[in-house]
PyMOL commands that place a pseudoatom at each C-alpha (Angstrom):
pseudoatom trace, name=CA, resn=MET, resi=1, chain=A, elem=C, hetatm=0, pos=[95.050, -83.677, -60.122]
pseudoatom trace, name=CA, resn=ILE, resi=2, chain=A, elem=C, hetatm=0, pos=[93.516, -80.564, -61.672]
pseudoatom trace, name=CA, resn=LEU, resi=3, chain=A, elem=C, hetatm=0, pos=[92.329, -79.321, -58.274]
pseudoatom trace, name=CA, resn=GLY, resi=4, chain=A, elem=C, hetatm=0, pos=[95.862, -79.691, -56.915]
pseudoatom trace, name=CA, resn=VAL, resi=5, chain=A, elem=C, hetatm=0, pos=[97.300, -77.651, -59.776]
pseudoatom trace, name=CA, resn=VAL, resi=6, chain=A, elem=C, hetatm=0, pos=[94.670, -74.931, -59.311]
pseudoatom trace, name=CA, resn=ILE, resi=7, chain=A, elem=C, hetatm=0, pos=[95.495, -74.775, -55.600]
pseudoatom trace, name=CA, resn=GLU, resi=8, chain=A, elem=C, hetatm=0, pos=[99.225, -74.571, -56.404]
pseudoatom trace, name=CA, resn=PHE, resi=9, chain=A, elem=C, hetatm=0, pos=[98.641, -71.676, -58.799]
pseudoatom trace, name=CA, resn=ALA, resi=10, chain=A, elem=C, hetatm=0, pos=[96.408, -69.871, -56.288]
pseudoatom trace, name=CA, resn=VAL, resi=11, chain=A, elem=C, hetatm=0, pos=[98.877, -70.238, -53.402]
pseudoatom trace, name=CA, resn=GLY, resi=12, chain=A, elem=C, hetatm=0, pos=[101.782, -69.275, -55.648]
pseudoatom trace, name=CA, resn=MET, resi=13, chain=A, elem=C, hetatm=0, pos=[99.966, -66.172, -56.887]
pseudoatom trace, name=CA, resn=ILE, resi=14, chain=A, elem=C, hetatm=0, pos=[99.060, -65.159, -53.334]
pseudoatom trace, name=CA, resn=CYS, resi=15, chain=A, elem=C, hetatm=0, pos=[102.735, -65.370, -52.361]
pseudoatom trace, name=CA, resn=VAL, resi=16, chain=A, elem=C, hetatm=0, pos=[103.788, -63.382, -55.448]
pseudoatom trace, name=CA, resn=VAL, resi=17, chain=A, elem=C, hetatm=0, pos=[101.180, -60.653, -54.871]
pseudoatom trace, name=CA, resn=LEU, resi=18, chain=A, elem=C, hetatm=0, pos=[102.053, -60.337, -51.177]
pseudoatom trace, name=CA, resn=GLY, resi=19, chain=A, elem=C, hetatm=0, pos=[105.738, -60.218, -52.109]
pseudoatom trace, name=CA, resn=LEU, resi=20, chain=A, elem=C, hetatm=0, pos=[105.104, -57.450, -54.632]
pseudoatom trace, name=CA, resn=LEU, resi=21, chain=A, elem=C, hetatm=0, pos=[103.068, -55.479, -52.091]
pseudoatom trace, name=CA, resn=LEU, resi=22, chain=A, elem=C, hetatm=0, pos=[105.922, -55.752, -49.608]
pseudoatom trace, name=CA, resn=TRP, resi=23, chain=A, elem=C, hetatm=0, pos=[108.660, -54.990, -52.113]
pseudoatom trace, name=CA, resn=LYS, resi=24, chain=A, elem=C, hetatm=0, pos=[107.171, -52.319, -54.340]
pseudoatom trace, name=CA, resn=LYS, resi=25, chain=A, elem=C, hetatm=0, pos=[104.571, -50.686, -52.054]
pseudoatom trace, name=CA, resn=GLN, resi=26, chain=A, elem=C, hetatm=0, pos=[106.468, -51.277, -48.775]
pseudoatom trace, name=CA, resn=LYS, resi=27, chain=A, elem=C, hetatm=0, pos=[103.272, -52.512, -47.076]
pseudoatom trace, name=CA, resn=VAL, resi=28, chain=A, elem=C, hetatm=0, pos=[105.063, -53.712, -43.954]
pseudoatom trace, name=CA, resn=SER, resi=29, chain=A, elem=C, hetatm=0, pos=[101.679, -53.896, -42.203]
pseudoatom trace, name=CA, resn=ILE, resi=30, chain=A, elem=C, hetatm=0, pos=[101.044, -57.145, -44.112]
pseudoatom trace, name=CA, resn=LEU, resi=31, chain=A, elem=C, hetatm=0, pos=[103.451, -58.759, -41.664]
pseudoatom trace, name=CA, resn=HIS, resi=32, chain=A, elem=C, hetatm=0, pos=[102.692, -59.295, -38.001]
pseudoatom trace, name=CA, resn=ASP, resi=33, chain=A, elem=C, hetatm=0, pos=[104.021, -56.382, -35.968]
pseudoatom trace, name=CA, resn=TYR, resi=34, chain=A, elem=C, hetatm=0, pos=[106.583, -58.438, -34.039]
pseudoatom trace, name=CA, resn=HIS, resi=35, chain=A, elem=C, hetatm=0, pos=[108.328, -59.231, -37.326]
pseudoatom trace, name=CA, resn=TYR, resi=36, chain=A, elem=C, hetatm=0, pos=[109.243, -55.594, -37.858]
pseudoatom trace, name=CA, resn=LYS, resi=37, chain=A, elem=C, hetatm=0, pos=[109.074, -54.173, -34.331]
pseudoatom trace, name=CA, resn=HIS, resi=38, chain=A, elem=C, hetatm=0, pos=[112.825, -53.524, -34.105]
pseudoatom trace, name=CA, resn=VAL, resi=39, chain=A, elem=C, hetatm=0, pos=[113.397, -52.533, -37.740]
pseudoatom trace, name=CA, resn=LYS, resi=40, chain=A, elem=C, hetatm=0, pos=[114.633, -48.953, -37.993]
pseudoatom trace, name=CA, resn=LYS, resi=41, chain=A, elem=C, hetatm=0, pos=[112.566, -46.546, -40.103]
pseudoatom trace, name=CA, resn=THR, resi=42, chain=A, elem=C, hetatm=0, pos=[115.590, -46.038, -42.355]
pseudoatom trace, name=CA, resn=ASP, resi=43, chain=A, elem=C, hetatm=0, pos=[115.818, -49.797, -42.994]
pseudoatom trace, name=CA, resn=ILE, resi=44, chain=A, elem=C, hetatm=0, pos=[112.144, -50.390, -43.885]
pseudoatom trace, name=CA, resn=THR, resi=45, chain=A, elem=C, hetatm=0, pos=[112.852, -50.090, -47.630]
pseudoatom trace, name=CA, resn=ALA, resi=46, chain=A, elem=C, hetatm=0, pos=[115.639, -52.673, -47.587]
pseudoatom trace, name=CA, resn=TYR, resi=47, chain=A, elem=C, hetatm=0, pos=[113.728, -54.937, -45.195]
pseudoatom trace, name=CA, resn=THR, resi=48, chain=A, elem=C, hetatm=0, pos=[110.516, -54.995, -47.230]
pseudoatom trace, name=CA, resn=ARG, resi=49, chain=A, elem=C, hetatm=0, pos=[112.513, -55.459, -50.441]
pseudoatom trace, name=CA, resn=GLN, resi=50, chain=A, elem=C, hetatm=0, pos=[114.311, -58.541, -49.164]
pseudoatom trace, name=CA, resn=ILE, resi=51, chain=A, elem=C, hetatm=0, pos=[111.225, -60.078, -47.526]
pseudoatom trace, name=CA, resn=GLY, resi=52, chain=A, elem=C, hetatm=0, pos=[109.158, -59.335, -50.644]
pseudoatom trace, name=CA, resn=ILE, resi=53, chain=A, elem=C, hetatm=0, pos=[111.669, -60.903, -53.019]
pseudoatom trace, name=CA, resn=GLY, resi=54, chain=A, elem=C, hetatm=0, pos=[111.863, -63.963, -50.757]
pseudoatom trace, name=CA, resn=LEU, resi=55, chain=A, elem=C, hetatm=0, pos=[108.078, -64.351, -50.933]
pseudoatom trace, name=CA, resn=ILE, resi=56, chain=A, elem=C, hetatm=0, pos=[108.110, -63.901, -54.708]
pseudoatom trace, name=CA, resn=ILE, resi=57, chain=A, elem=C, hetatm=0, pos=[110.726, -66.641, -55.051]
pseudoatom trace, name=CA, resn=ILE, resi=58, chain=A, elem=C, hetatm=0, pos=[108.623, -68.986, -52.908]
pseudoatom trace, name=CA, resn=GLY, resi=59, chain=A, elem=C, hetatm=0, pos=[105.541, -68.188, -54.997]
pseudoatom trace, name=CA, resn=ALA, resi=60, chain=A, elem=C, hetatm=0, pos=[107.419, -68.666, -58.271]
pseudoatom trace, name=CA, resn=GLY, resi=61, chain=A, elem=C, hetatm=0, pos=[108.652, -72.058, -57.065]
pseudoatom trace, name=CA, resn=ILE, resi=62, chain=A, elem=C, hetatm=0, pos=[105.100, -73.109, -56.239]
pseudoatom trace, name=CA, resn=ILE, resi=63, chain=A, elem=C, hetatm=0, pos=[103.831, -71.946, -59.644]
pseudoatom trace, name=CA, resn=ALA, resi=64, chain=A, elem=C, hetatm=0, pos=[106.697, -73.679, -61.479]
pseudoatom trace, name=CA, resn=SER, resi=65, chain=A, elem=C, hetatm=0, pos=[105.921, -76.830, -59.528]
pseudoatom trace, name=CA, resn=GLY, resi=66, chain=A, elem=C, hetatm=0, pos=[102.327, -76.623, -60.733]
pseudoatom trace, name=CA, resn=LEU, resi=67, chain=A, elem=C, hetatm=0, pos=[103.456, -76.205, -64.335]
pseudoatom trace, name=CA, resn=LEU, resi=68, chain=A, elem=C, hetatm=0, pos=[105.649, -79.288, -64.096]
pseudoatom trace, name=CA, resn=ASP, resi=69, chain=A, elem=C, hetatm=0, pos=[102.766, -81.124, -62.437]
pseudoatom trace, name=CA, resn=ILE, resi=70, chain=A, elem=C, hetatm=0, pos=[100.593, -80.344, -65.475]
pseudoatom trace, name=CA, resn=ALA, resi=71, chain=A, elem=C, hetatm=0, pos=[103.306, -81.802, -67.722]
pseudoatom trace, name=CA, resn=TYR, resi=72, chain=A, elem=C, hetatm=0, pos=[103.247, -84.974, -65.576]
pseudoatom trace, name=CA, resn=SER, resi=73, chain=A, elem=C, hetatm=0, pos=[106.890, -84.542, -64.770]
pseudoatom trace, name=CA, resn=PRO, resi=74, chain=A, elem=C, hetatm=0, pos=[108.260, -86.541, -61.852]
pseudoatom trace, name=CA, resn=LEU, resi=75, chain=A, elem=C, hetatm=0, pos=[110.557, -83.573, -61.137]
pseudoatom trace, name=CA, resn=TRP, resi=76, chain=A, elem=C, hetatm=0, pos=[107.754, -81.257, -59.919]
pseudoatom trace, name=CA, resn=TRP, resi=77, chain=A, elem=C, hetatm=0, pos=[109.267, -81.145, -56.446]
pseudoatom trace, name=CA, resn=ILE, resi=78, chain=A, elem=C, hetatm=0, pos=[112.581, -79.542, -57.538]
pseudoatom trace, name=CA, resn=PRO, resi=79, chain=A, elem=C, hetatm=0, pos=[111.298, -75.966, -58.142]
pseudoatom trace, name=CA, resn=LEU, resi=80, chain=A, elem=C, hetatm=0, pos=[109.075, -76.265, -55.078]
pseudoatom trace, name=CA, resn=LEU, resi=81, chain=A, elem=C, hetatm=0, pos=[112.003, -77.199, -52.852]
pseudoatom trace, name=CA, resn=ALA, resi=82, chain=A, elem=C, hetatm=0, pos=[114.385, -74.703, -54.472]
pseudoatom trace, name=CA, resn=GLY, resi=83, chain=A, elem=C, hetatm=0, pos=[111.877, -71.857, -54.144]
pseudoatom trace, name=CA, resn=PHE, resi=84, chain=A, elem=C, hetatm=0, pos=[111.216, -72.632, -50.486]
pseudoatom trace, name=CA, resn=VAL, resi=85, chain=A, elem=C, hetatm=0, pos=[114.880, -72.993, -49.562]
pseudoatom trace, name=CA, resn=ILE, resi=86, chain=A, elem=C, hetatm=0, pos=[116.073, -69.858, -51.382]
pseudoatom trace, name=CA, resn=GLY, resi=87, chain=A, elem=C, hetatm=0, pos=[113.061, -67.726, -50.422]
pseudoatom trace, name=CA, resn=LEU, resi=88, chain=A, elem=C, hetatm=0, pos=[113.042, -68.799, -46.802]
pseudoatom trace, name=CA, resn=PHE, resi=89, chain=A, elem=C, hetatm=0, pos=[116.791, -68.199, -46.567]
pseudoatom trace, name=CA, resn=MET, resi=90, chain=A, elem=C, hetatm=0, pos=[116.297, -64.628, -47.818]
pseudoatom trace, name=CA, resn=ILE, resi=91, chain=A, elem=C, hetatm=0, pos=[113.492, -64.031, -45.325]
pseudoatom trace, name=CA, resn=VAL, resi=92, chain=A, elem=C, hetatm=0, pos=[115.475, -65.433, -42.390]
pseudoatom trace, name=CA, resn=VAL, resi=93, chain=A, elem=C, hetatm=0, pos=[118.544, -63.359, -43.302]
pseudoatom trace, name=CA, resn=ALA, resi=94, chain=A, elem=C, hetatm=0, pos=[116.422, -60.186, -43.506]
pseudoatom trace, name=CA, resn=GLN, resi=95, chain=A, elem=C, hetatm=0, pos=[114.736, -60.946, -40.178]
pseudoatom trace, name=CA, resn=LYS, resi=96, chain=A, elem=C, hetatm=0, pos=[118.020, -61.472, -38.381]
pseudoatom trace, name=CA, resn=LYS, resi=97, chain=A, elem=C, hetatm=0, pos=[119.733, -58.499, -40.039]
pseudoatom trace, name=CA, resn=TYR, resi=98, chain=A, elem=C, hetatm=0, pos=[117.017, -55.872, -39.674]
pseudoatom trace, name=CA, resn=ASN, resi=99, chain=A, elem=C, hetatm=0, pos=[114.895, -57.091, -36.753]
pseudoatom trace, name=CA, resn=GLY, resi=100, chain=A, elem=C, hetatm=0, pos=[117.633, -58.565, -34.595]
pseudoatom trace, name=CA, resn=SER, resi=101, chain=A, elem=C, hetatm=0, pos=[116.157, -62.067, -34.388]
pseudoatom trace, name=CA, resn=LEU, resi=102, chain=A, elem=C, hetatm=0, pos=[113.456, -64.242, -35.899]
pseudoatom trace, name=CA, resn=LEU, resi=103, chain=A, elem=C, hetatm=0, pos=[110.786, -63.772, -33.240]
pseudoatom trace, name=CA, resn=SER, resi=104, chain=A, elem=C, hetatm=0, pos=[111.516, -60.693, -31.175]
for i in range(1, 104): cmd.bond("trace and resi %d" % i, "trace and resi %d" % (i + 1))
show_as sticks, trace
zoom trace
């Protein structure tokens, strides 16, 4: 139980830190090059902002899930699912809008 919570916090913090690096420092090199190959130089700021915020939301959902897990709440899965759905939606929208598709 404790190990699971520690892993949740670690994974959540990794997502949050990577999201902040993308959003605030515009470290697009964190991503694989095919994810931003077709992004215009003028759109890098908006692209990294949206991808970064999506990652932060995913990380926050994982951390919130861990907090509820500590409280022995049977509802631990709700922030996890919400964070993944909202964050992934933001990432997919940014990929399609700025890169042209998900994998090109």
